C-alpha positions in Angstrom: 27.8 -23.7 12.7 27.2 -20.8 9.8 25.4 -17.7 10.9 24.5 -16.8 7.6 20.9 -15.1 6.8 20.1 -15.8 3.2 16.8 -16.1 3.3 14.1 -18.3 1.8 14.1 -19.5 -1.7 10.7 -20.6 -3.6 11.5 -24.3 -2.7 11.6 -23.2 1.0 8.1 -22.2 1.1 5.2 -24.7 2.0 1.6 -24.2 2.2 0.8 -23.3 5.9 3.8 -22.4 6.7 4.3 -19.3 9.4 5.9 -16.9 10.5 6.5 -14.5 13.0 9.0 -11.9 12.1 11.0 -10.3 14.0 11.6 -7.3 15.3 8.4 -5.6 16.6 9.0 -1.6 15.4 7.5 1.1 17.3 6.4 4.2 15.8 6.5 7.5 16.3 5.6 11.2 15.3 8.9 12.0 13.7 8.1 8.8 11.5 5.4 10.7 10.3 7.3 13.5 9.3 9.6 11.5 7.5 7.0 10.1 5.9 6.0 13.6 4.5 9.2 14.2 3.8 9.6 11.6 1.7 6.2 11.8 -0.3 4.9 15.0 0.3 1.5 13.6 1.8 -0.8 16.5 2.4 -3.2 14.1 4.0 -5.3 16.2 6.2 -5.8 14.0 8.9 -2.5 12.9 9.6 -1.0 16.4 8.9 -2.1 18.2 12.3 -3.2 17.5 16.1 -5.8 20.4 15.9 -7.4 18.4 13.0 -7.3 15.2 14.0 -9.0 16.3 17.9 -11.8 17.8 16.1 -12.5 15.3 13.7 -13.2 12.9 16.8 -9.7 11.5 17.6 -7.8 12.0 21.1 -4.3 12.6 18.9 -3.5 12.6 15.0 -3.0 8.6 14.0 -0.3 8.1 11.9 -0.7 7.7 8.0 -2.5 4.5 6.9 -0.2 3.5 4.5 3.3 4.5 6.7 1.9 1.8 9.0 1.0 -0.7 5.8 4.6 0.1 4.7 6.5 -0.8 7.8 4.3 -3.6 8.6 5.4 -5.1 5.2 8.9 -4.4 5.9 9.0 -6.5 8.8 7.7 -9.6 6.4 10.4 -8.9 4.1 14.1 -10.6 5.6 11.7 -14.0 5.9 9.5 -13.9 2.8 10.6 -11.8 0.1 14.6 -11.1 0.9 15.3 -13.0 -2.5 12.2 -11.8 -4.5 12.0 -11.2 -8.3 9.4 -8.4 -7.3 6.1 -8.1 -5.3 3.4 -8.4 -7.9 0.1 -7.4 -5.8 -2.1 -7.0 -2.9 -5.6 -8.3 -2.1 -7.8 -8.3 0.9 -6.4 -5.4 2.5 -8.1 -4.4 5.8 -7.1 -1.0 8.0 -8.8 -2.4 11.2 -7.7 0.1 13.7 -5.4 3.5 13.7 -1.9 3.4 14.8 -0.7 6.2 16.8 2.6 7.4 18.2 4.4 5.4 20.7 1.8 1.9 19.4 4.4 -1.1 18.4 3.9 -2.8 15.6 4.1 -6.9 15.3 3.6 -8.9 12.5 2.9 -12.7 11.7 2.4 -14.4 8.0 1.2 -18.1 6.7 1.7 -18.8 3.4 -1.8 -19.5 1.5 -0.2 -20.7 -2.3 2.4 -21.4 -4.4 2.7 -21.7 -8.0 6.6 -22.4 -9.9 6.7 -20.3 -12.7 7.2 -22.2 -15.8 10.4 -20.6 -16.5 11.4 -22.8 -13.5 14.0 -20.2 -12.1 11.5 -18.6 -10.0 7.7 -19.5 -8.0 4.8 -17.1 -6.7 4.4 -16.9 -3.2 1.0 -16.2 -1.7 0.9 -14.9 2.0 -1.4 -13.3 4.5 -0.3 -10.9 7.1 -1.8 -9.6 10.4 0.2 -7.0 11.7 -0.7 -6.1 15.9 -0.1 -3.5 18.4 1.4 -3.9 21.6 -2.0 -4.8 23.1 -2.5 -7.9 20.5 -5.0 -6.4 18.8 -5.3 -6.6 15.0 -4.3 -3.1 13.0 -3.8 -4.1 9.5 -4.6 -7.6 7.8 -3.4 -8.4 3.6 -2.5 -11.2 1.0 0.1 -10.0 -1.3 2.1 -12.5 -3.9 5.5 -12.0 -4.2 7.9 -13.6 -7.1 10.9 -15.5 -5.3 13.9 -16.9 -6.9 14.6 -20.5 -6.9 17.8 -21.6 -5.3 18.0 -24.4 -7.8 16.2 -24.0 -10.9 16.5 -27.7 -11.3 14.7 -29.0 -7.9 11.3 -30.2 -7.8 8.0 -28.2 -6.5 5.0 -29.3 -5.1 2.1 -29.4 -7.7 0.1 -25.1 -7.6 -2.1 -23.7 -5.4 -3.4 -20.8 -6.3 -5.8 -19.2 -3.2 -9.2 -18.2 -4.3 -9.2 -14.3 -3.0 -11.8 -11.8 -2.8 -12.1 -8.9 -5.3 -12.7 -6.8 -2.9 -13.0 -6.6 0.8 -16.8 -6.6 1.6 -18.3 -3.3 3.1 -19.5 -5.1 6.4 -16.0 -5.8 7.1 -14.7 -1.9 6.5 -13.7 -0.3 9.8 -14.5 3.3 10.4 -12.5 4.3 12.5 -13.7 7.2 15.4 -14.6 10.2 13.4 -16.9 11.9 15.4 -20.1 14.1 14.1 -18.1 16.9 13.1 -16.5 15.0 10.4 -17.6 17.3 8.0 -15.0 20.2 9.4 -12.5 18.6 8.2 -13.4 21.4 5.0 -12.3 24.1 7.2 -8.9 22.7 7.6 -8.5 21.9 3.4 -10.2 24.6 2.1 -12.7 22.6 -0.1 -16.0 22.0 -0.1 -16.6 18.2 -2.0 -17.9 15.9 0.0 -19.1 12.1 0.0 -22.2 13.3 -2.2 -20.0 14.9 -4.9 -18.8 12.2 -5.9 -20.2 10.1 -8.5 -19.6 6.7 -9.7 -18.0 6.4 -13.1 -16.3 10.0 -12.8 -12.3 10.6 -13.3 -10.4 12.8 -11.4 -7.0 13.5 -13.2 -4.6 14.9 -10.8 -2.2 17.8 -11.7 0.9 17.1 -10.1 3.6 14.5 -11.0 6.9 13.8 -8.3 10.1 12.5 -10.0 11.4 9.3 -7.6 14.8 10.5 -6.9 17.3 7.8 -5.3 18.0 9.3 -2.5 14.1 9.7 -1.5 13.1 5.6 -2.4 16.4 4.7 -0.8 15.5 6.5 2.3 11.9 4.9 2.5 13.1 1.6 2.2 15.1 2.0 4.9 13.0 3.9 7.3 10.7 0.8 6.5 13.4 -1.7 7.1 12.8 -3.5 3.7 16.0 -5.2 3.2 15.1 -6.7 -0.1 18.0 -7.0 -2.3 16.0 -5.7 -5.1 16.3 -2.4 -3.6 19.1 -2.1 -1.2 21.7 -4.1 -3.2 22.6 -1.9 -6.4 25.8 -4.4 -7.2 23.3 -7.5 -7.4 20.7 -5.6 -9.0 23.6 -4.8 -12.0 23.2 -8.1 -13.1 19.8 -8.6 -13.3 17.8 -8.0 -16.5 17.0 -4.4 -15.3 20.4 -3.5 -14.5 19.5 -1.3 -11.3 17.4 -1.7 -8.5 13.9 -0.9 -8.3 12.0 1.0 -6.6 10.1 -0.5 -3.7 6.0 -0.8 -5.1 5.2 0.6 -1.5 6.8 4.1 -2.1 5.5 4.1 -5.4 1.6 3.9 -3.5 2.8 6.2 -1.2 3.8 8.7 -3.8 0.5 8.5 -6.2 -1.7 8.9 -2.8 0.4 12.1 -2.0 -0.4 13.3 -5.6 -4.4 12.3 -5.3 -4.3 14.4 -2.7 -5.7 17.4 -5.0 -9.2 16.1 -5.9 -9.7 13.7 -3.3 -8.5 16.9 -0.1 -11.1 15.6 2.3 -10.3 12.0 2.0 -10.0 11.1 5.6 -8.3 7.2 5.6 -8.0 4.3 3.5 -10.3 1.6 4.7 -9.4 -1.0 2.7 -7.3 -2.0 -0.6 -9.0 -4.4 -2.2 -6.8 -5.4 -5.2 -3.4 -4.0 -6.4 -0.9 -4.6 -9.1 2.7 -3.3 -9.6 2.1 -3.0 -13.5 5.8 -2.5 -14.1 9.1 -1.2 -12.2 9.8 2.2 -11.5 13.4 3.2 -11.2 15.1 6.4 -10.0 14.7 9.4 -12.5 11.2 8.2 -12.9 8.5 11.1 -12.8 5.2 9.9 -11.5 1.6 10.9 -11.9 -1.7 9.1 -11.5 -5.8 9.2 -11.8 -8.4 8.2 -10.4 -11.5 7.0 -11.0 -14.4 6.0 -8.8 -15.9 2.9 -8.9 -18.5 2.9 -6.3 -20.0 4.4 -3.0 -21.0 2.9 0.1 -23.3 4.7 2.1 -22.8 3.6 6.1 -26.4 4.6 7.0 -26.2 7.6 10.2 -22.3 7.5 10.3 -21.1 10.5 9.4 -18.8 9.3 6.5 -19.2 7.5 3.5 -17.0 5.5 1.6 -15.6 5.8 -2.2 -14.3 2.4 -3.4 -11.6 4.0 -5.9 -9.5 2.6 -9.0 -6.0 4.2 -9.3 -4.1 4.1 -12.3 0.1 5.3 -11.5 1.9 6.3 -15.1 6.0 7.1 -15.2 7.3 9.9 -18.0 4.3 11.5 -19.0 3.3 14.9 -19.6 0.2 14.7 -17.7 -2.1 12.4 -16.4 -5.1 13.1 -19.1 -2.7 10.7 -21.2 -3.2 7.8 -18.8 -5.5 5.1 -20.4 -8.0 3.3 -18.1 -7.8 -0.5 -19.4 -10.7 -2.6 -18.1 -9.7 -4.0 -14.6 -7.2 -7.0 -15.5 -6.9 -6.4 -19.2 -3.3 -4.9 -20.1 -1.8 -1.8 -19.8 0.5 0.5 -21.5 4.2 0.6 -20.4 3.8 3.7 -18.7 1.6 2.3 -16.1 3.1 1.0 -13.2 0.4 1.0 -10.4 -3.0 -0.4 -10.5 -4.9 0.3 -7.1 -8.0 -0.4 -6.3 -8.9 1.1 -2.9 -11.6 2.5 -0.2 -12.0 5.5 1.3 -13.6 7.1 4.2 -15.0 10.8 2.8 -16.9 13.2 5.2 -20.9 13.4 4.1 -22.4 16.8 3.3 -25.7 15.8 5.1 -23.2 16.4 8.3 -22.3 20.0 7.8 -24.0 22.4 10.1 
């Protein structure tokens, strides 16, 4: 009997197939500290317990993308161990905050399959749900990943591509536990830009840039227990067209979000990722910068927070973020663009200030 765990290839997937992913993972404050070390995040809510308590939480919640990347990592051995690349995301909802000591478990369902014309690989569409130790949903998302075929000559079923929503409906956004004094976050950030201060169509060029070190992206991938060969196995990837390991796309998203602190200092949390594409790969040694535009604003009525729908482009190896050109959604980008992310955040309203 073989104990080999080769992972699933494209022809192994079936519509409606379900996976209960191994193994549950308990997250702690130490994971948050390591996440900060790897990304440089300065997100105020997640940096200090005192700030979190002042904003209405009993304790500091863990960073949204730390939770997402950890949950994502649970799915890799079943879904993307043999991936060519993770391609995109949709309908990602942060449903409930996760705190130190919470344990995540994840399950997934295959909702679409499409063989590529080369017959060397295919795209697998999957809906995944992460739950805490109380079996409450904390996160759900759809992603699609290109997976190698075991045998290019194998016959695959007719393509089925799911109909995905272009954005998460505002009525489905979970605002969290923000108290009436949430605008006091400005006392910690020193910045007085609130929900009312952002205009639809406004562009924010984030001034900082970060070089992706081999050690950092390797450690980040291990932190999330993401065992995909494309990120783990340098020997195997030396034979691939790129000739080297890819930086995990979730690490690129985390770095861009950390860089976006300058200009979005009072961002409280990510409510949803409406859609996202890894436009081109990033590698160790690439330097990442990003720019953001405001797509829409959401007024949640009596809530002390408002919502901003943002589009962020991450680019590599250019002089500054002002050089990033925003193509129309779905259009082709220049070779420097690595990430196109449409997401919604919570941010305090000015009207709640004393």
